[in-house]
C-alpha positions as CSV (number, residue, x, y, z in Angstrom):
1,M,0.2,-0.1,0.2
2,A,1.0,3.7,-1.0
3,E,2.7,5.9,2.2
4,R,-0.5,7.6,3.9
5,F,-0.9,11.0,3.8
6,D,-2.2,13.0,6.9
7,K,-5.9,12.4,6.4
8,S,-6.2,15.9,9.1
9,D,-5.1,17.9,6.0
10,P,-7.9,19.9,4.3
11,L,-6.7,19.6,1.3
12,T,-7.4,15.8,1.6
13,D,-11.4,17.0,1.2
14,L,-10.7,18.0,-2.5
15,V,-10.9,14.8,-4.7
16,H,-7.4,15.9,-7.1
17,A,-5.5,17.5,-4.3
18,P,-3.5,14.1,-3.0
19,L,-2.0,13.9,-6.4
20,A,0.8,16.7,-5.9
21,H,1.6,14.6,-2.7
22,W,2.1,11.3,-4.6
23,A,4.2,13.0,-7.2
24,S,6.8,14.0,-4.8
25,V,6.9,11.2,-2.4
26,R,6.4,8.3,-5.1
27,G,6.8,10.3,-8.3
28,D,8.2,7.3,-10.4
29,A,5.0,4.7,-9.4
30,V,2.7,4.1,-12.0
31,A,-0.6,6.7,-11.4
32,I,-2.7,5.3,-14.4
33,S,-2.1,2.7,-17.1
34,D,-4.2,1.1,-19.8
35,N,-1.1,-1.8,-20.1
36,R,-0.1,-0.2,-23.2
37,N,0.6,3.4,-22.4
38,S,0.9,4.7,-18.3
39,L,1.8,7.9,-16.5
40,T,3.9,8.2,-13.1
41,F,2.4,10.2,-10.6
42,T,5.3,12.8,-11.6
43,E,3.9,12.9,-15.1
44,L,0.5,13.2,-14.7
45,N,0.7,15.7,-11.8
46,A,2.9,17.8,-14.7
47,A,0.2,17.5,-17.0
48,V,-2.5,18.2,-15.0
49,Q,-0.8,21.2,-14.1
50,Q,-0.4,22.3,-17.5
51,R,-3.9,21.9,-18.8
52,A,-5.6,23.4,-16.0
53,A,-3.0,26.7,-16.1
54,A,-4.3,26.4,-19.5
55,L,-8.1,26.5,-18.9
56,T,-7.3,29.7,-16.6
57,Q,-5.8,31.5,-19.3
58,A,-8.3,31.0,-22.0
59,Q,-11.5,31.7,-19.0
60,A,-12.9,28.5,-19.6
61,P,-16.7,28.2,-18.3
62,A,-17.4,27.0,-15.1
63,T,-17.9,23.7,-16.0
64,V,-16.3,21.7,-18.9
65,L,-17.5,18.8,-21.0
66,V,-14.8,15.9,-20.8
67,D,-14.0,14.7,-24.0
68,D,-15.0,11.2,-24.4
69,S,-13.5,10.5,-27.7
70,A,-10.2,10.5,-26.1
71,T,-8.3,7.5,-24.5
72,S,-9.4,6.9,-20.5
73,I,-6.0,7.8,-19.5
74,H,-6.6,11.0,-21.4
75,Q,-10.4,11.5,-19.8
76,V,-8.8,11.1,-16.5
77,L,-6.4,13.7,-17.1
78,E,-8.7,16.3,-18.6
79,F,-11.1,15.7,-15.3
80,L,-8.3,16.0,-12.9
81,A,-7.3,19.5,-14.7
82,I,-10.6,20.8,-15.0
83,I,-11.2,20.2,-11.1
84,S,-7.7,21.6,-10.1
85,S,-8.2,24.4,-12.0
86,G,-11.5,25.0,-9.8
87,R,-13.8,24.3,-12.3
88,C,-16.6,21.5,-12.4
89,A,-16.1,18.2,-14.9
90,A,-19.2,16.9,-16.7
91,M,-18.6,13.3,-18.1
92,A,-20.6,12.5,-21.3
93,D,-21.6,9.2,-22.6
94,P,-19.9,7.9,-25.8
95,D,-22.9,6.3,-27.1
96,W,-25.2,9.4,-27.0
97,P,-26.8,10.7,-30.5
98,A,-25.8,14.1,-31.9
99,A,-29.2,15.6,-31.0
100,L,-28.8,14.4,-26.9
101,R,-25.3,15.1,-26.8
102,E,-26.1,18.8,-28.1
103,T,-29.3,19.1,-25.9
104,M,-26.8,18.1,-23.0
105,R,-24.1,21.2,-23.9
106,E,-26.9,23.4,-23.8
107,Q,-27.8,22.3,-20.2
108,I,-24.3,23.0,-19.0
109,N,-23.8,26.0,-20.4
110,Q,-26.9,27.5,-19.1
111,L,-25.0,26.8,-15.7
112,P,-23.6,29.5,-13.9
113,S,-20.8,31.1,-16.1
114,V,-18.4,32.2,-13.7
115,P,-15.8,29.7,-12.7
116,S,-14.3,29.2,-9.2
117,T,-11.0,30.0,-8.5
118,R,-8.0,27.3,-7.0
119,A,-8.2,30.2,-4.4
120,E,-11.8,30.0,-3.7
121,L,-12.2,26.3,-4.1
122,Q,-13.9,24.5,-1.2
123,P,-14.6,20.8,-0.3
124,T,-18.2,22.1,-0.9
125,S,-17.5,23.2,-4.2
126,P,-19.0,21.6,-7.0
127,F,-16.6,19.0,-9.3
128,Y,-18.2,16.6,-11.4
129,I,-21.6,16.3,-12.9
130,G,-22.4,12.5,-14.4
131,F,-25.7,11.4,-15.7
132,T,-28.5,8.5,-14.7
133,S,-31.1,7.4,-16.7
134,G,-34.6,9.6,-16.4
135,S,-37.8,8.5,-16.3
136,T,-38.6,10.7,-19.5
137,G,-35.9,9.1,-21.2
138,M,-33.8,12.6,-21.1
139,P,-30.3,11.7,-18.4
140,K,-30.6,13.5,-15.5
141,G,-27.2,15.1,-14.6
142,F,-26.3,14.9,-10.6
143,R,-23.9,17.0,-9.2
144,R,-21.3,16.3,-6.8
145,H,-18.9,18.4,-4.5
146,H,-15.6,17.4,-3.7
147,R,-16.2,16.3,0.0
148,S,-19.2,14.0,-0.8
149,W,-16.5,11.8,-2.9
150,T,-13.3,12.2,-0.4
151,E,-15.8,10.7,2.0
152,S,-16.6,8.1,0.0
153,F,-12.6,7.5,-0.3
154,R,-11.9,7.5,3.2
155,V,-14.9,5.2,4.4
156,C,-14.2,2.6,1.4
157,V,-10.6,2.3,3.1
158,E,-11.4,2.3,6.7
159,T,-14.4,-0.6,5.7
160,F,-12.5,-2.6,3.8
161,G,-8.9,-2.1,4.6
162,A,-5.4,-2.0,2.9
163,D,-6.6,-4.1,0.0
164,A,-9.1,-0.8,-0.9
165,A,-5.8,1.4,-1.3
166,R,-3.8,-1.0,-3.5
167,G,-3.4,-0.8,-6.9
168,I,-7.2,-0.8,-8.6
169,L,-8.2,-2.3,-11.8
170,S,-11.6,-0.6,-13.0
171,P,-12.3,-1.7,-16.1
172,G,-15.1,0.0,-17.5
173,R,-15.8,3.4,-18.7
174,S,-15.0,6.9,-16.7
175,S,-18.8,8.3,-17.9
176,H,-20.1,4.9,-15.3
177,S,-19.7,6.8,-12.2
178,L,-19.0,3.1,-10.2
179,F,-15.5,3.0,-12.9
180,L,-14.9,6.9,-12.4
181,F,-15.1,5.9,-8.4
182,G,-12.5,3.5,-9.2
183,M,-9.7,5.5,-11.2
184,L,-9.9,8.6,-8.9
185,L,-9.8,6.5,-5.8
186,G,-6.3,4.8,-7.2
187,I,-5.1,8.0,-7.7
188,W,-6.2,9.7,-4.2
189,T,-4.9,6.8,-2.1
190,G,-1.5,6.7,-4.3
191,A,-2.1,3.2,-5.1
192,G,-2.6,3.9,-9.0
193,V,-5.2,2.5,-11.2
194,V,-5.5,0.3,-14.5
195,V,-8.2,1.4,-17.1
196,Q,-9.1,-0.4,-20.1
197,E,-11.0,1.2,-23.4
198,Q,-13.4,-1.6,-23.8
199,F,-13.8,-4.2,-21.3
200,S,-12.4,-7.5,-22.1
201,A,-12.9,-10.7,-19.9
202,S,-9.5,-12.4,-20.9
203,R,-7.6,-9.2,-20.6
204,T,-9.2,-8.3,-17.1
205,L,-8.2,-11.8,-15.9
206,D,-4.8,-11.5,-17.4
207,T,-4.4,-8.0,-15.9
208,L,-5.3,-9.6,-12.3
209,R,-3.0,-12.9,-12.8
210,Q,0.3,-10.1,-12.6
211,G,-0.5,-9.3,-9.4
212,H,-0.2,-5.7,-9.7
213,T,-4.2,-5.3,-9.3
214,P,-4.6,-6.9,-6.1
215,C,-8.5,-4.9,-5.9
216,L,-11.1,-4.7,-8.6
217,I,-14.2,-3.4,-8.6
218,A,-16.8,-5.0,-11.2
219,V,-20.4,-4.7,-12.2
220,P,-21.9,-8.3,-12.0
221,S,-21.9,-8.8,-15.9
222,Q,-18.4,-8.6,-16.1
223,L,-17.5,-10.7,-13.5
224,I,-20.7,-14.0,-14.8
225,L,-18.4,-13.5,-18.0
226,M,-15.1,-14.3,-16.2
227,I,-16.6,-17.0,-14.4
228,E,-18.0,-18.3,-18.3
229,L,-14.9,-17.5,-19.6
230,A,-12.5,-19.5,-17.2
231,A,-14.7,-22.6,-17.3
232,R,-14.5,-22.4,-20.8
233,H,-10.6,-22.4,-20.9
234,G,-9.7,-24.2,-17.9
235,I,-8.1,-21.0,-16.7
236,A,-6.6,-21.8,-13.4
237,P,-7.4,-19.9,-10.0
238,I,-5.9,-16.1,-9.9
239,E,-4.2,-15.9,-6.1
240,A,-3.2,-12.6,-6.6
241,T,-7.0,-10.9,-6.3
242,R,-7.6,-9.9,-2.6
243,L,-10.6,-7.3,-2.7
244,I,-13.3,-7.8,-5.3
245,M,-16.0,-4.9,-5.1
246,I,-19.1,-5.6,-6.9
247,S,-21.6,-3.0,-7.4
248,G,-24.2,-1.3,-10.1
249,A,-26.7,-4.1,-10.2
250,R,-27.8,-7.3,-8.0
251,W,-25.1,-9.8,-7.8
252,A,-25.9,-13.4,-9.0
253,R,-25.7,-14.9,-5.8
254,H,-25.9,-18.4,-6.6
255,R,-22.5,-18.4,-8.3
256,T,-20.3,-17.2,-5.2
257,A,-19.0,-19.8,-4.9
258,E,-17.8,-19.9,-8.7
259,L,-16.1,-16.4,-8.2
260,Q,-14.6,-17.7,-4.9
261,A,-13.0,-20.5,-6.6
262,L,-11.6,-18.5,-9.3
263,F,-10.4,-16.0,-6.9
264,P,-9.6,-17.8,-4.1
265,K,-7.6,-15.3,-1.9
266,A,-10.3,-12.4,-2.6
267,R,-12.7,-11.1,-0.1
268,I,-15.8,-10.3,-2.3
269,I,-18.0,-7.8,-1.2
270,E,-21.1,-6.3,-2.6
271,F,-22.4,-2.4,-2.0
272,Y,-25.4,-1.2,-2.4
273,G,-25.6,2.5,-3.4
274,A,-26.4,4.9,-5.9
275,S,-25.4,7.8,-8.2
276,E,-27.0,10.6,-5.7
277,T,-25.6,8.5,-2.6
278,S,-22.6,6.8,-2.9
279,F,-22.3,3.9,-0.6
280,I,-25.6,3.1,1.6
281,A,-24.9,-0.3,2.7
282,W,-22.8,-3.4,2.0
283,M,-21.9,-6.8,3.1
284,D,-19.7,-10.0,2.1
285,A,-20.8,-11.8,-0.7
286,D,-22.7,-15.1,0.4
287,M,-25.0,-17.2,-1.2
288,T,-27.0,-18.4,1.7
289,T,-28.0,-14.8,2.3
290,P,-31.8,-13.9,1.1
291,P,-31.3,-12.1,-2.1
292,Q,-33.4,-9.1,-1.0
293,V,-30.7,-8.3,1.8
294,V,-28.2,-5.8,0.9
295,G,-26.1,-5.5,4.3
296,R,-25.7,-3.1,6.9
297,P,-25.0,0.3,6.6
298,F,-21.7,2.4,6.3
299,G,-20.3,3.5,9.4
300,N,-20.9,7.3,8.0
301,V,-24.6,6.3,7.1
302,E,-27.9,6.4,8.7
303,I,-30.9,5.0,6.8
304,D,-34.6,5.9,7.8
305,I,-37.6,3.9,6.8
306,R,-40.9,5.9,6.1
307,D,-44.2,5.3,4.7
308,A,-44.5,1.0,5.2
309,S,-47.5,0.2,4.4
310,A,-47.4,-2.1,7.2
311,A,-45.3,-3.4,10.9
312,G,-41.8,-5.0,9.1
313,G,-42.8,-4.3,5.6
314,P,-41.2,-2.0,3.1
315,G,-41.5,1.6,2.9
316,L,-39.0,4.4,1.3
317,I,-35.7,4.3,2.1
318,F,-34.0,7.5,3.7
319,V,-30.4,8.3,4.1
320,R,-28.3,10.8,5.5
321,S,-24.6,11.0,4.7
322,P,-21.9,13.4,4.3
323,M,-21.6,11.5,0.5
324,L,-24.9,12.7,-0.8
325,F,-25.3,14.6,-4.0
326,M,-25.6,18.6,-4.4
327,D,-28.4,18.5,-7.1
328,Y,-29.6,17.3,-10.7
329,M,-28.9,19.5,-13.9
330,G,-32.7,20.3,-14.5
331,A,-34.9,17.3,-13.6
332,E,-37.8,19.0,-12.3
333,A,-40.6,16.7,-14.3
334,D,-38.7,13.3,-13.7
335,A,-40.7,11.1,-11.5
336,T,-37.5,8.8,-10.8
337,A,-35.9,12.1,-9.2
338,A,-34.7,12.0,-5.6
339,I,-36.6,13.2,-2.9
340,R,-35.1,15.8,-0.6
341,D,-36.2,16.0,3.6
342,G,-33.6,18.2,4.9
343,D,-30.6,16.5,5.4
344,W,-32.3,13.1,4.1
345,L,-32.6,12.1,0.7
346,S,-34.4,8.7,-0.8
347,V,-33.8,7.6,-4.3
348,R,-37.2,5.8,-4.1
349,D,-36.0,2.6,-3.4
350,M,-38.5,0.4,-1.0
351,G,-37.3,-1.7,1.7
352,H,-37.0,-2.4,5.3
353,L,-34.6,-3.2,8.6
354,D,-34.4,-7.0,9.3
355,A,-34.4,-8.1,12.8
356,Q,-30.2,-8.0,12.6
357,G,-30.3,-4.6,11.4
358,R,-29.5,-5.4,7.6
359,L,-31.5,-3.3,5.2
360,C,-33.7,-5.2,2.8
361,L,-34.2,-4.0,-0.6
362,A,-37.9,-4.7,-2.2
363,G,-37.3,-2.7,-5.3
364,R,-37.7,0.4,-6.7
365,Q,-41.4,2.3,-6.1
366,N,-41.7,3.3,-9.8
367,R,-41.6,-0.1,-10.7
368,M,-44.0,-1.9,-8.4
369,I,-46.7,-3.8,-9.8
370,T,-50.1,-4.3,-8.1
371,T,-51.5,-7.8,-9.3
372,Q,-54.9,-9.3,-7.8
373,G,-54.8,-6.5,-5.0
374,K,-51.6,-6.8,-3.8
375,N,-47.9,-5.3,-4.4
376,L,-45.0,-6.8,-6.4
377,F,-41.8,-6.1,-6.7
378,P,-40.2,-7.0,-9.7
379,E,-36.6,-7.2,-8.5
380,E,-37.5,-10.2,-6.4
381,L,-38.8,-12.2,-9.0
382,E,-36.1,-11.2,-11.5
383,S,-33.8,-12.6,-8.7
384,V,-35.6,-15.9,-9.0
385,L,-35.7,-16.5,-12.4
386,C,-32.1,-15.7,-12.7
387,A,-31.1,-17.9,-10.2
388,H,-32.6,-20.9,-13.0
389,P,-29.5,-22.1,-14.6
390,G,-31.4,-21.6,-18.0
391,I,-31.7,-17.7,-17.6
392,A,-29.3,-15.4,-18.0
393,K,-31.1,-11.9,-17.2
394,A,-34.4,-11.3,-16.8
395,S,-36.9,-8.4,-16.6
396,V,-40.7,-8.6,-15.0
397,Q,-43.4,-6.4,-16.1
398,G,-46.8,-5.4,-15.7
399,V,-49.6,-5.5,-18.7
400,A,-53.0,-4.3,-18.1
401,D,-55.4,-6.9,-17.4
402,A,-59.3,-6.2,-16.8
403,L,-59.4,-9.2,-13.9
404,R,-56.6,-8.6,-11.9
405,G,-55.4,-5.0,-12.7
406,M,-52.3,-5.8,-14.0
407,R,-50.9,-9.5,-15.4
408,V,-47.3,-10.5,-14.6
409,V,-45.1,-10.9,-17.7
410,A,-41.3,-12.1,-17.6
411,V,-39.2,-11.4,-20.3
412,V,-36.0,-13.2,-20.5
413,Q,-33.0,-14.0,-21.7
414,L,-31.6,-17.4,-22.4
415,A,-28.1,-18.8,-20.7
416,S,-25.6,-19.6,-23.6
417,G,-24.3,-22.9,-23.3
418,Y,-27.6,-24.4,-21.4
419,A,-27.7,-27.8,-21.8
420,G,-32.0,-28.5,-21.4
421,E,-34.8,-27.3,-22.7
422,L,-36.8,-24.4,-21.1
423,H,-40.7,-24.6,-20.8
424,A,-43.0,-22.0,-20.0
425,A,-44.9,-24.2,-17.4
426,E,-40.9,-25.3,-15.8
427,L,-40.5,-21.8,-15.2
428,S,-43.7,-21.3,-13.3
429,V,-43.1,-24.1,-11.2
430,W,-39.4,-23.0,-10.2
431,C,-40.8,-19.4,-9.4
432,R,-44.0,-20.9,-7.4
433,E,-42.0,-23.1,-5.3
434,K,-39.7,-19.9,-3.8
435,L,-42.3,-17.4,-4.0
436,E,-46.2,-16.9,-3.5
437,A,-48.1,-17.9,-6.6
438,Y,-49.0,-14.4,-7.5
439,K,-45.7,-13.1,-8.0
440,A,-45.1,-16.2,-10.7
441,P,-45.2,-14.6,-14.3
442,K,-48.9,-15.7,-16.1
443,R,-46.7,-15.5,-19.6
444,C,-42.8,-15.6,-20.6
445,F,-41.3,-14.4,-23.4
446,V,-37.7,-14.6,-24.9
447,C,-35.3,-11.4,-26.1
448,D,-32.4,-12.7,-27.5
449,D,-30.9,-9.1,-28.2
450,W,-30.9,-8.0,-24.4
451,P,-31.2,-4.2,-24.6
452,L,-28.8,-2.6,-21.8
453,T,-28.6,1.2,-20.2
454,A,-25.5,3.3,-21.1
455,S,-24.3,2.2,-17.5
456,G,-24.5,-1.7,-18.5
457,K,-27.9,-2.4,-16.8
458,T,-30.9,-4.3,-18.3
459,D,-32.9,-1.3,-20.2
460,H,-36.3,-2.3,-18.5
461,A,-38.3,0.5,-20.2
462,T,-37.4,-0.5,-23.8
463,L,-38.1,-3.9,-22.9
464,A,-41.6,-2.5,-21.8
465,L,-42.1,-0.6,-25.0
466,L,-40.7,-4.0,-26.8
467,L,-43.5,-6.1,-24.9
468,Q,-46.1,-3.7,-25.8
469,N,-45.1,-3.2,-29.3
470,H,-45.3,-7.2,-29.4
471,L,-48.5,-7.7,-27.8
472,R,-50.2,-5.1,-29.8
473,D,-48.6,-6.3,-32.9
474,K,-50.0,-9.8,-32.5
475,E,-53.5,-8.5,-31.7
476,N,-53.4,-6.6,-35.1
477,K,-52.4,-9.9,-36.4
478,H,-55.4,-11.8,-34.9
479,T,-57.8,-9.3,-36.5
480,N,-56.0,-8.7,-39.8
481,P,-54.4,-11.6,-40.9
482,D,-52.3,-9.1,-43.3
483,T,-50.9,-7.0,-40.9
484,P,-47.1,-7.7,-40.3
485,C,-45.7,-8.1,-36.9
486,H,-42.8,-5.0,-36.6
487,T,-41.3,-6.5,-33.6
488,P,-40.0,-10.2,-34.3
489,R,-37.5,-9.6,-31.3
490,L,-39.6,-11.2,-28.6
491,S,-40.9,-14.7,-29.1
492,P,-43.0,-16.6,-26.6
493,L,-41.7,-19.6,-24.2
494,L,-43.6,-22.3,-25.0
């Protein structure tokens, strides 16, 4: 682990500030690498200072959009230069179409035009705008101040120990806040970070085997690809990995034993949080723990469950911590926007605290389905479906039904290489064995071309639209046989 700096120094409350310290005490160490090119702490610090001075001389606006066409190393360099100059860095998604990019640029340009100077920079000054999906289809820009992330860095190292302050592999785009967090954590702690331009399971395994990055930050889909690649090619266990931190989606806990076998010396951590909150709760991965349990709160987090329907039932999860975001960049009409109540914040997730003080997550408020007069959270059924060996991904949707109110329908992606044949009746039995009967899907459809959001999560809104169009086209086909079906991407599971 890199030599520790004095945490009482107020400069450690600025995300970029420790860079100069590491340049002075371990300047020849690699700060950031993509396994082809790299920058030492001395080189990175010098380039950041030069670029920051150029931004100041050019009187760049208060918020600067990072060039997402550059390499990951240069995006991180540009990010650090922008915030070092006293400005706020906005991270665009490289997959945005041109029209959306221009809309986001216009919104950014409407933000306050007078930048802070370095002398005016405070821990509560904004440093980062990231983007997350909104219910309207327009990304929500969420704004963070320095302290919200430096507190996240601190509690990460304090909670997970020295391995969180050793070399980090963060194999995802910097436009994804989880991977950007991993990149900046490696620089803030002085441990250094390895990045990837595009995720590759084989390159990730090769990098981990080299032993320079004992800490891996990953989303579940990446880990599953690594497990399956290792199984296909008989890849030997990798003992150099000591800490795996999983977030971004629910981890498939039934695959924990496979992950542990591939990384036998690693501590495997699941953590729950959001772009607006940073860390909320965490737990050591354990396949025997019920899927709704997401762990105990971090040491600097308080949790309050509000508006629960019954004793022990789910309510809105509110959190209070020093890691909360500042505000949105224009999301007034978005029903998924976070709810503020003084120092408390809810991202509209619902859940409860169990007798052991663990947070149990039911699901997102706006995804709840009411069927047969009872509430169903799709996330619960999706976890059960994905535990079936024949299913890789699942999305549970509600379809209007005159009798039930809503009919529960599942859209699934079949697992590659599954040896058996999967039938709807078998899947219904599988679900009924684990859940109440009303939660079992009444119909199932297969989607081979699975849509994902920019952050790599299942795009439930797109699947809902595909399902709606599929059912409409089938109805049109029934009433008018000459009408073609426009959405052949879904097929019923027989």
